[in-house]
C-alpha positions in Angstrom: 163.8 99.3 59.2 165.1 102.9 59.7 166.1 104.0 63.2 163.3 106.0 64.7 163.8 109.3 66.5 162.8 108.7 70.1 162.6 111.2 73.0 161.7 109.9 76.5 160.4 112.4 79.1 161.0 110.6 82.4 162.1 110.6 86.0 164.6 108.0 87.4 162.7 108.0 90.7 159.4 107.0 89.3 158.7 103.2 89.1 156.2 103.7 86.3 158.6 105.7 84.1 161.2 103.1 84.8 159.2 100.6 82.7 160.0 102.6 79.5 163.7 102.5 80.4 163.7 98.7 80.7 161.9 98.3 77.3 164.2 100.7 75.5 167.4 99.2 77.0 166.4 95.6 76.2 165.4 96.5 72.7 168.7 98.4 72.3 166.9 101.5 70.9 168.8 104.8 71.0 166.8 107.6 72.5 167.1 111.1 73.9 166.3 111.4 77.6 164.6 114.5 79.1 164.4 114.4 83.0 161.2 115.9 84.5 161.3 117.2 88.1 158.2 115.8 89.7 158.6 117.9 92.8 157.6 121.2 91.1 154.7 122.3 88.8 155.2 121.2 85.2 156.3 123.8 82.8 153.9 124.8 80.0 156.0 123.3 77.3 155.7 119.8 78.9 152.0 120.2 79.5 151.7 120.7 75.7 153.2 117.2 75.3 151.3 115.5 78.2 148.4 117.7 79.6 148.3 115.4 82.6 151.9 116.3 83.5 152.8 112.7 84.2 155.8 110.6 83.2 156.7 108.8 81.1 155.8 110.4 77.8 157.4 109.0 74.6 157.7 111.0 71.4 158.3 108.4 68.6 158.9 110.0 65.2 156.7 112.9 66.2 154.0 110.7 67.7 153.2 111.2 71.4 152.5 108.1 73.5 151.7 108.3 77.3 151.0 105.9 80.1 153.8 103.5 81.1 152.1 100.2 80.2 151.0 101.5 76.8 154.5 102.9 76.1 156.1 99.5 76.9 153.7 97.5 74.8 153.9 99.9 71.9 157.7 99.5 71.8 157.4 95.7 72.1 154.9 95.6 69.2 156.7 98.1 67.0 160.0 96.2 67.4 159.2 92.5 67.5 161.6 90.6 69.8 161.8 88.1 72.7 159.8 90.6 74.9 156.5 89.7 73.4 155.3 87.4 70.6 153.3 89.0 67.8 149.5 88.9 68.1 149.0 86.2 65.5 147.6 82.7 66.1 145.7 81.4 69.0 148.8 80.3 71.0 150.4 83.8 70.9 147.1 85.4 71.7 146.7 83.1 74.8 150.3 83.8 75.9 149.6 87.6 75.7 146.4 87.2 77.6 148.0 85.1 80.4 150.9 87.6 80.6 148.4 90.5 81.0 146.6 88.7 83.7 149.9 87.9 85.5 151.0 91.5 85.4 147.6 92.8 86.5 147.6 90.4 89.5 151.0 91.5 90.5 150.1 95.3 90.3 146.8 94.9 92.1 147.4 92.2 94.6 151.1 92.4 95.5 152.2 96.0 94.8 150.0 97.7 97.4 151.7 95.8 100.2 155.1 97.3 99.2 154.1 100.8 100.2 151.8 99.7 103.0 155.0 98.7 104.8 156.4 102.1 104.2 153.4 103.7 105.8 153.4 101.4 108.8 153.8 103.1 112.2 155.2 100.2 114.1 157.4 97.2 113.4 154.4 94.9 114.0 152.5 96.6 111.3 155.5 96.3 109.0 155.8 92.6 109.7 152.1 92.2 109.0 152.4 94.0 105.6 155.3 91.7 104.7 153.3 88.6 105.6 150.3 89.9 103.5 152.6 90.5 100.6 154.0 87.0 100.7 150.4 85.6 101.1 149.3 87.5 97.9 152.3 86.1 96.1 151.6 82.6 97.2 148.0 82.9 96.1 148.2 84.8 92.8 151.8 84.8 91.5 153.6 81.6 92.6 151.1 79.2 90.8 151.6 81.1 87.5 155.4 80.9 87.5 156.7 77.8 85.8 159.9 75.9 86.2 161.7 76.2 82.9 165.1 76.6 81.3 165.2 80.2 82.3 164.2 82.1 85.5 161.9 84.6 83.7 158.2 84.5 83.1 157.0 81.4 81.3 160.4 79.8 81.8 162.0 82.2 79.4 165.8 82.6 79.3 165.5 86.2 78.4 163.4 89.1 79.7 159.8 89.3 78.7 157.2 92.1 78.8 156.2 90.7 82.3 159.6 91.8 83.7 159.5 95.1 81.8 156.2 95.9 83.6 157.1 94.6 87.1 160.9 95.0 87.3 160.9 98.5 88.9 158.6 97.2 91.7 160.7 94.0 92.2 163.7 96.2 92.7 161.8 97.9 95.6 160.7 94.6 97.1 164.4 93.5 97.0 165.9 96.7 98.3 163.4 98.2 100.8 163.6 95.2 103.1 167.3 96.0 104.0 167.7 97.0 107.7 169.3 100.3 106.8 166.1 101.5 105.2 163.4 100.0 107.4 160.7 100.4 104.8 159.6 96.8 104.5 160.0 94.3 107.3 163.5 92.7 107.6 161.7 89.4 107.9 160.7 89.5 104.2 163.7 87.6 102.8 163.0 84.7 105.2 159.3 84.8 104.4 160.1 84.6 100.6 161.6 81.1 101.2 158.0 79.8 101.2 157.6 80.9 97.6 160.7 79.6 95.8 159.6 80.2 92.2 158.8 83.8 93.0 162.1 84.3 94.8 164.1 82.8 91.9 162.2 85.1 89.4 162.8 88.2 91.6 166.5 87.6 92.1 167.1 87.0 88.4 165.1 90.1 87.3 166.7 92.6 89.7 170.2 91.5 88.6 169.4 92.0 84.9 171.3 95.0 83.5 168.3 96.3 81.5 166.3 96.5 84.8 168.8 98.0 87.2 170.9 100.4 85.1 169.2 103.6 86.3 168.3 102.2 89.8 169.7 104.3 92.7 168.5 102.2 95.7 169.6 104.6 98.5 168.1 107.7 96.9 164.8 106.0 96.1 164.5 104.4 99.5 165.2 107.7 101.3 162.6 109.5 99.1 160.0 106.8 99.8 160.6 107.1 103.5 160.2 110.8 103.4 157.0 110.7 101.4 155.5 108.0 103.5 155.7 109.9 106.7 152.4 111.3 108.0 152.0 114.9 106.8 152.2 117.5 109.4 148.9 118.9 110.5 149.2 122.6 109.6 146.7 125.4 110.1 147.9 128.7 108.9 151.7 129.4 108.9 152.4 127.5 112.0 152.1 123.8 112.9 149.0 123.0 114.9 149.0 120.5 117.7 146.3 118.0 116.6 145.0 117.7 120.2 143.4 121.1 119.9 139.7 121.9 119.9 137.9 121.9 123.2 140.3 119.6 125.1 141.4 120.1 128.7 143.8 123.0 129.1 146.7 120.8 130.1 146.7 119.1 126.7 146.3 122.3 124.7 149.5 123.8 123.5 149.5 127.5 124.6 152.0 128.3 121.8 149.2 127.8 119.2 149.1 130.9 117.1 147.5 130.2 113.7 147.3 132.6 110.9 143.5 132.5 111.2 143.6 133.5 114.8 146.1 136.3 114.0 143.5 137.8 111.7 140.9 137.9 114.5 142.9 138.4 117.6 146.4 139.8 118.0 147.2 136.9 120.5 145.2 133.8 121.4 143.3 134.3 124.7 142.8 131.5 127.1 140.4 131.4 130.1 142.1 130.4 133.3 138.9 129.9 135.3 137.7 126.9 133.3 138.9 123.4 132.5 138.4 124.3 128.8 140.7 126.6 126.9 138.7 129.1 124.9 140.5 130.4 121.8 139.1 133.7 120.7 138.7 133.1 117.0 135.8 133.2 114.6 133.0 130.7 115.0 133.7 129.1 111.6 137.3 128.4 112.6 136.1 126.9 115.9 133.8 124.6 114.1 136.6 123.6 111.8 138.9 122.8 114.7 136.2 120.6 116.3 135.2 118.7 113.2 138.2 118.5 110.9 141.4 117.9 112.9 140.8 114.1 113.1 140.5 114.1 109.3 143.8 115.9 109.2 145.5 113.3 111.4 144.2 110.5 109.3 144.7 111.9 105.8 146.9 114.9 106.0 144.2 117.2 104.7 141.7 119.5 106.4 138.0 120.1 105.7 138.5 123.9 105.3 135.8 124.8 102.7 136.7 127.4 100.1 135.8 129.0 96.8 138.3 129.4 93.9 137.2 132.0 91.3 138.4 133.4 88.0 137.1 136.8 86.8 137.5 137.4 83.0 135.8 139.6 80.5 133.8 141.4 83.1 132.2 138.4 84.9 132.9 135.3 87.0 133.9 132.5 84.6 134.8 130.0 87.3 133.6 129.7 90.9 134.8 126.3 92.0 133.6 125.0 95.4 136.3 123.0 97.2 135.9 120.9 100.4 139.5 120.7 101.5 142.6 122.6 102.5 141.2 126.1 101.9 143.8 127.8 104.0 146.8 129.6 102.5 149.2 126.7 102.8 146.7 124.5 101.0 144.8 125.8 98.0 146.4 129.2 98.3 149.9 127.8 97.8 148.7 125.7 94.9 147.2 128.7 93.1 150.3 130.7 93.7 152.5 128.0 92.3 150.3 127.9 89.2 150.4 131.6 88.7 154.2 131.7 89.1 154.8 129.4 86.2 155.6 131.4 83.1 153.0 131.2 80.4 150.3 129.7 82.6 148.2 132.9 82.7 148.0 133.1 78.9 147.2 129.4 78.8 144.5 130.0 81.3 142.9 132.7 79.2 142.9 130.5 76.2 141.4 127.6 78.2 138.6 129.8 79.4 137.3 130.1 75.9 136.8 126.3 75.9 134.7 125.8 79.0 131.0 125.2 79.0 128.8 126.7 81.8 126.2 124.2 83.0 123.2 124.4 85.3 121.8 122.0 87.8 119.9 120.0 85.3 122.8 119.6 83.0 125.0 118.5 85.9 122.4 115.8 86.8 122.3 114.6 83.1 126.1 114.3 83.2 126.1 112.4 86.4 123.4 110.0 85.2 125.8 109.0 82.3 128.6 108.1 84.6 129.0 104.8 86.5 131.8 102.8 87.9 131.8 99.6 85.8 135.3 98.2 86.1 138.0 97.9 88.7 141.8 98.6 88.5 144.5 99.0 91.1 142.1 98.4 93.9 139.9 101.2 92.7 136.5 101.6 90.9 136.9 102.9 87.4 134.2 104.9 85.5 133.6 104.9 81.8 135.2 108.4 81.6 138.4 107.1 83.1 138.0 108.4 86.6 139.2 106.1 89.3 138.3 106.3 93.0 138.5 104.1 96.1 135.7 101.7 97.0 134.7 104.0 99.9 133.7 106.8 97.6 130.0 107.5 96.6 128.5 105.5 93.8 128.2 108.4 91.5 131.2 109.5 89.4 131.7 113.3 89.5 133.8 114.7 86.6 136.8 116.5 87.9 135.5 120.0 87.0 132.3 119.3 89.0 134.1 117.6 91.9 134.5 119.2 95.3 137.9 117.6 95.7 139.4 119.2 92.6 140.4 122.5 94.2 143.2 124.5 92.6 143.7 121.8 90.0 140.8 123.4 88.2 143.3 126.0 86.9 145.5 123.3 85.4 142.5 121.5 83.9 141.3 124.7 82.2 144.8 125.7 81.1 145.4 122.3 79.5 142.0 122.2 77.7 142.0 121.5 74.0 139.6 122.8 71.4 137.5 119.6 71.3 137.4 119.1 75.1 134.2 119.3 77.0 134.9 121.2 80.2 131.6 121.6 82.2 131.8 124.4 84.8 129.1 125.1 87.4 129.3 128.4 89.2 129.0 128.1 93.0 129.0 131.8 93.8 126.2 131.4 96.4 128.8 129.8 98.7 130.6 133.1 99.0 127.6 134.4 101.0 127.9 131.6 103.6 130.0 133.4 106.2 129.7 130.4 108.5 131.3 127.7 106.3 133.1 129.6 103.5 136.4 130.1 105.3 138.6 131.3 102.4 138.0 132.6 98.9 140.5 133.1 96.1 140.0 135.2 92.9 142.3 135.4 89.9 141.1 138.6 88.0 142.5 138.3 84.5 141.0 141.7 83.6 142.6 143.8 86.3 145.5 141.3 86.5 145.4 140.8 90.2 145.3 137.8 92.6 143.1 138.3 95.7 142.8 136.4 98.9 139.8 136.5 101.2 139.2 135.1 104.7 136.5 135.2 107.3 133.4 137.4 106.7 132.3 141.0 107.1 128.9 142.7 106.9 127.8 143.7 103.5 128.0 147.6 103.1 124.5 149.2 103.3 122.9 150.5 100.1 122.0 154.1 99.5 119.1 155.7 97.6 116.8 153.2 96.1 119.3 150.4 96.6 119.7 149.7 92.9 123.2 151.2 92.6 125.9 148.9 91.3 129.3 148.6 93.1 132.4 147.7 91.1 133.2 144.1 91.8 136.8 144.3 92.6 139.0 144.3 95.7 137.0 144.3 98.9 133.8 144.6 97.0 134.5 141.5 94.8 131.6 139.5 96.1 129.3 142.3 97.3 126.7 142.0 94.5 126.7 138.2 94.7 126.2 138.1 98.5 123.4 140.7 98.5 121.1 138.5 96.5 122.2 135.2 98.1 120.6 133.5 101.1 122.4 134.4 104.3 124.1 131.7 106.4 122.4 130.6 109.7 123.5 132.7 112.7 125.6 135.0 110.5 123.1 137.2 108.6 124.1 138.9 105.3 127.9 138.8 105.0 130.6 138.6 102.4 134.2 137.5 102.3 136.7 139.9 103.8 139.7 140.9 101.6 143.0 140.0 103.2 145.5 140.8 100.4 145.6 141.6 96.7 148.7 141.4 94.5 149.2 142.4 90.8 150.0 139.4 88.8 153.4 140.8 87.9 154.2 141.4 91.6 153.2 138.1 93.2 155.0 136.7 96.3 158.0 134.7 95.4 156.9 131.7 97.5 154.5 130.6 100.2 156.5 132.0 103.1 156.5 135.4 101.3 152.8 135.2 100.8 152.1 134.3 104.4 154.3 137.1 105.7 152.7 139.7 103.5 149.1 138.7 104.4 150.0 138.5 108.1 151.6 142.0 108.0 148.5 143.5 106.5 146.2 141.9 109.0 147.8 142.2 112.4 145.4 143.4 115.0 142.3 142.6 113.0 140.0 141.3 115.8 136.4 140.3 115.7 135.9 142.5 118.8 136.7 145.7 117.0 134.3 148.0 115.1 131.8 148.0 118.0 130.7 144.4 117.6 130.9 143.9 121.4 130.2 147.4 122.6 127.7 146.0 125.1 130.4 144.1 126.8 132.6 147.3 127.0 129.7 149.3 128.3 129.1 146.7 131.1 132.8 146.8 132.0 132.7 150.6 132.1 129.7 150.5 134.4 131.6 148.1 136.7 134.6 150.4 136.7 132.4 153.4 137.7 130.8 151.4 140.5 134.3 150.3 141.7 135.4 154.0 141.7 132.4 155.0 143.7 133.1 152.2 146.2 136.7 153.4 146.6 135.5 157.0 147.3 133.1 155.7 149.9 136.0 153.8 151.6 138.1 157.0 151.7 135.1 158.9 153.1 134.7 156.3 155.9 138.3 156.4 156.7 138.2 160.2 157.1 135.1 159.9 159.3 136.9 157.4 161.6 139.9 159.8 161.9 137.5 162.6 163.0 135.9 160.3 165.6 139.3 159.5 167.1 140.2 163.3 167.2 136.9 163.9 169.2 137.8 161.1 171.6 141.0 162.9 172.5 139.2 166.2 173.6 139.0 167.2 177.4 136.3 165.5 179.5 134.6 168.8 180.3 133.8 169.2 176.6 132.1 165.8 176.4 128.4 165.9 175.5 126.6 162.7 176.8 123.6 163.3 174.5 125.9 163.1 171.5 127.9 160.1 172.7 125.1 157.7 171.9 124.9 159.1 168.4 128.6 158.9 168.0 128.7 155.3 169.2 125.8 154.5 166.8 127.6 156.0 163.9 130.8 154.3 164.8 129.1 150.9 165.0 127.5 151.4 161.5 130.9 152.4 160.1 132.5 149.4 161.7 130.0 147.1 160.2 130.6 148.4 156.7 134.3 149.0 157.0 136.1 147.0 159.7 138.8 149.0 161.4 142.1 147.2 160.7 145.4 147.8 159.0 144.2 146.4 155.7 141.5 149.1 155.5 144.0 151.9 155.7 145.7 150.5 152.5 142.5 150.6 150.5 142.9 153.7 148.4 142.0 154.4 144.8 145.5 153.8 143.5 145.7 150.5 145.3 142.3 149.4 143.9 143.4 149.6 140.2 144.7 146.0 140.0 141.6 144.7 141.7 139.3 146.6 139.3 141.2 145.4 136.3 141.1 141.8 137.5 137.3 142.0 138.1 136.8 143.5 134.6 138.8 140.7 133.1 136.9 137.9 134.9 133.6 139.5 134.1 134.5 139.8 130.4 135.9 136.3 130.2 132.9 134.7 131.8 130.4 136.5 129.5 132.4 135.8 126.4 132.7 132.2 127.3 129.0 131.8 127.8 128.2 133.5 124.5 130.8 131.4 122.6 129.5 128.2 124.1 125.9 129.1 123.1 127.0 129.9 119.5 129.1 126.8 119.1 126.4 124.5 120.5 124.0 125.9 118.0 126.5 125.6 115.1 127.3 122.0 116.1 123.5 121.2 116.1 123.1 122.7 112.7 126.0 120.7 111.4 124.6 117.4 112.8 121.3 118.2 111.1 123.1 119.0 107.8 125.0 115.7 108.0 121.8 113.7 108.6 120.1 115.4 105.7 123.1 114.6 103.4 123.1 111.0 104.5 119.4 110.6 103.8 119.8 112.2 100.4 122.6 109.8 99.5 120.5 106.8 100.6 117.6 108.0 98.4 119.9 108.5 95.4 121.5 105.0 95.9 118.1 103.4 96.2 116.9 105.2 93.1 119.9 104.1 91.1 119.5 100.5 92.1 115.8 100.6 91.2 116.6 102.2 87.9 119.2 99.6 87.2 116.9 96.6 87.7 113.5 98.1 86.6 111.9 96.1 83.8 115.0 94.0 83.3 116.3 96.6 80.9 120.0 97.0 80.4 121.4 100.4 81.3 123.4 102.3 78.7 126.3 104.6 79.4 128.1 107.3 77.5 131.8 106.4 77.4 133.1 109.9 77.9 132.1 113.4 79.0 133.6 114.8 75.8 131.0 116.6 73.7 129.8 114.3 70.9 129.1 116.0 67.5 
């Protein structure tokens, strides 16, 4: 047999890619290695090899094979050896079936506990994860390891495919429990004494040269610890204290200064006369703070809804609704990274010729053909290959129709092949929802610009008969869409406000550069400008005029009192008894209104200025606080109603699906893929 030409695209830090290394080494097959940096977006040339961008990818005499288990089994079948017997005869078939079951049990039952320990917040949680790992081994792995001549699967004296597929994870179980790493409980080695066959198998496997020859224990352990830390809760360019959102003032970090508040107020404003700190930012951001920060603490993501659009050939080709991470550091950063990769824009243009616009009915037809029918790696798996956790809804949403896809829609379209079915539903109406659409992004491939929108502004008024068309670019990108859409509650007719636009050949070099440029262009943009709160300013001006009048009256009273004292010093022969009563009466009235004391002499217009300013500030703060509370209470009520309606709708859908699945005893049929069938 001639020696094949093999190229392996891999990463030494990935346990799945490690499988291919073990197989190639044990089979003594020469190969060329190409390392892929998994911390950066994949280059276009690699996406041509593996559109998913994952490792490993094996090129075997010009044939591309992906997915680690498939790569390992292909090599074992293509080069018969001690790794795996051929699939001939009942005995060999049974052996292969048992081996597959063994590996599947290890990956699904044992493997999750390795990384659960890494995510543990306390030593008690780490110990519990170690105990659960050993319990899973005792139940599903230990009974299927036999005592034989050798320590490997089935009593083999040489490696088998079982060690090829599990060896990289056994290395982590063995190494991560060391005290210097603190990833898995240090009690694990002692706990493994209760499963002697597994311990013997683990020790023999990790010491095998084919298994450990690329293993860098310290580097992998440190990277695992770093990735397992809870992501920082970030909102805009600065880290946000997750205790925010209508908490007592003493728990609210006054240094909070998010990008979004910068767009609306040059500095955050706090009310000192209340136990609640009021941040003067837009109502949509307040709702976000109140409802999404807990989600951020738990999952490292934020429910910041957004719209990702592509404009090409004079129209919106894509308007993808996304539920999460709409701020610049989330979806904005991902879009920027995509656009900065050389060749991606041309690939995107080519991919747009392969998408298929769909309407609501077509989407429903697609969803009706998708169902989670199998389970793998503790997830539900659909016929189309999509895998989700058990907590997700029963219906499978293809990635191009899924609210969780976000900026990945660009990669999906750019990687599309001529025979792919890429359904795209335009969600342009969401741009008109100034209450919940917090950010919009548009990649204009005609004008070759990248635009970022945030918050909402009033749609410009029409002139004449109202039928004139406005060029949909820049600040008017969504004006035509929003004019015909239903307005959001409490907001009226609005459209996204343009924050910044860049030519595609002059993009920011990185996220920090993008944040700095957007912030520089939007400093001082406050929702109190443009006369939106002129009524408040008028009220304050009225108060100021009244205060000035009061000051003048005080000065007048002081002058009158001085005149009275001068009259008292005149000779007695000039006194007029008839007038004394009047003078006494006037003096009494003056004294009642302005007590004669030393403080009164200091009350002059110049000295009144600080008091006037303080009164103006208190009045303005109180009125703004009352208005904001009223608006937020209404918004919160609307959100509760919306959540209840969504819950009822899901219950009805679930009941309908169950009824359809059992009606008439008929068996349901499913389409195995969303690819278009000719």
